C-alpha positions, 0 to 999 in steps of 0.5 A, spaced: 710 402 263 705 406 266 699 404 268 694 409 263 689 414 265 682 413 268 679 415 262 672 420 262 666 421 258 663 427 258 656 428 254 654 435 254 652 440 249 654 446 253 661 449 250 663 452 255 662 446 260 665 441 256 672 445 256 670 448 263 670 440 266 676 438 259 681 442 262 678 439 270 680 431 267 687 433 263 690 437 269 689 432 274 690 426 270 684 424 267 684 422 260 678 425 258 674 424 250 667 429 248 660 429 245 655 433 244 648 430 244 646 424 246 646 418 241 654 421 239 655 418 247 652 413 247 655 410 240 662 413 245 661 409 250 660 403 248 667 405 243 671 409 248 668 403 255 669 410 258 671 408 266 666 414 266 660 416 265 660 424 265 652 427 262 648 432 261 640 431 262 638 437 257 641 434 251 638 437 244 637 430 242 633 426 248 633 426 254 640 424 260 635 419 263 634 416 256 641 416 254 641 412 261 636 407 261 639 406 255 647 405 257 644 400 263 641 396 258 649 393 258 653 397 262 655 399 269 660 404 267 658 409 274 654 415 271 655 422 274 650 426 273 651 433 271 645 438 271 642 445 271 635 442 274 636 442 281 629 439 284 629 433 289 624 429 284 628 430 278 635 428 282 630 420 285 628 420 278 636 420 275 637 415 279 631 411 279 633 410 272 640 408 274 645 414 276 650 413 281 651 421 283 647 426 282 651 435 281 648 439 280 650 446 275 654 449 277 659 446 281 666 446 284 672 443 281 674 439 288 667 437 289 667 434 282 674 431 282 672 429 289 665 426 284 669 422 280 675 419 286 669 415 289 665 412 283 672 410 280 673 407 287 667 405 287 667 401 282 674 398 283 672 396 290 665 392 286 670 389 281 675 387 287 669 383 291 672 382 297 668 380 302 672 384 306 670 392 308 673 397 311 671 405 312 675 410 317 674 405 323 669 402 321 670 395 318 665 388 316 665 382 314 660 378 309 662 372 309 661 372 317 655 378 318 661 381 323 661 388 324 667 392 329 667 399 330 674 399 332 676 393 337 668 394 338 664 387 335 658 391 334 650 387 335 646 388 328 639 385 327 638 382 322 634 388 317 641 393 321 645 388 318 643 388 310 641 394 310 649 397 312 651 390 307 646 394 302 650 401 303 657 397 302 655 392 296 654 401 294 659 404 297 659 412 295 654 411 291 646 416 293 642 409 294 634 413 294 629 411 298 625 406 294 632 403 292 633 402 299 626 400 301 626 394 296 631 391 297 632 390 304 624 390 304 621 388 298 617 391 293 611 391 297 615 396 301 617 401 296 614 407 299 614 405 305 620 412 307 618 411 316 621 403 315 628 406 313 628 411 317 626 409 322 632 403 320 637 408 319 636 411 326 638 405 330 643 403 325 647 412 325 647 410 333 650 404 333 656 406 328 657 413 328 660 416 335 655 423 334 649 420 331 647 427 329 654 429 325 654 422 321 660 420 319 659 414 314 651 414 313 649 420 310 643 423 309 642 425 301 635 430 304 629 428 299 633 423 296 637 417 299 643 416 304 651 413 301 655 411 306 660 416 304 668 414 301 670 421 303 
């Protein structure tokens, strides 16, 4: 008996994009289902229980941000936004509304598939709820509050450790500056980006072989940070 392929729901009103994404998904072993507007997308999300939702923001009946908010009211299905809106403010709005990732049109096959793989891996890790995290030479035991790089234990300050823990818990997902600041420092620090830059720099100097070219703690320019899984 074989495992069922991951089910991907594409909510997109442009036929050429739907054809392109459908062909990409089916030729790479995914089950593809489609919706042409937000209302249909919400219905299919509830009925089909997809593993990943690919969502256009510019839908004919409602904004994709509203679709994201409504889905997040009852489901944690991973949402990857596909949109022609490439401004940083649009990306931040989508991520703050609950999206997991953001691809700007036009995008390539390789990038789309990579984002889907990372999103599925993150969802699987979240379901498992493991206290042990390993990525390359980076290892963390969240139950014992210990971090290693190779065979060397890395000593982090309480804030550095909390920042790393939040990134690990959302590994592969872009977290906006505001999301990280609220999670680590609290709601009253939501606009204090300087705090985040300082502590991210410190964390990189402790965990990255070359802090200026980070392997793990990646900057999403103008938006936030991601603990890179691939």
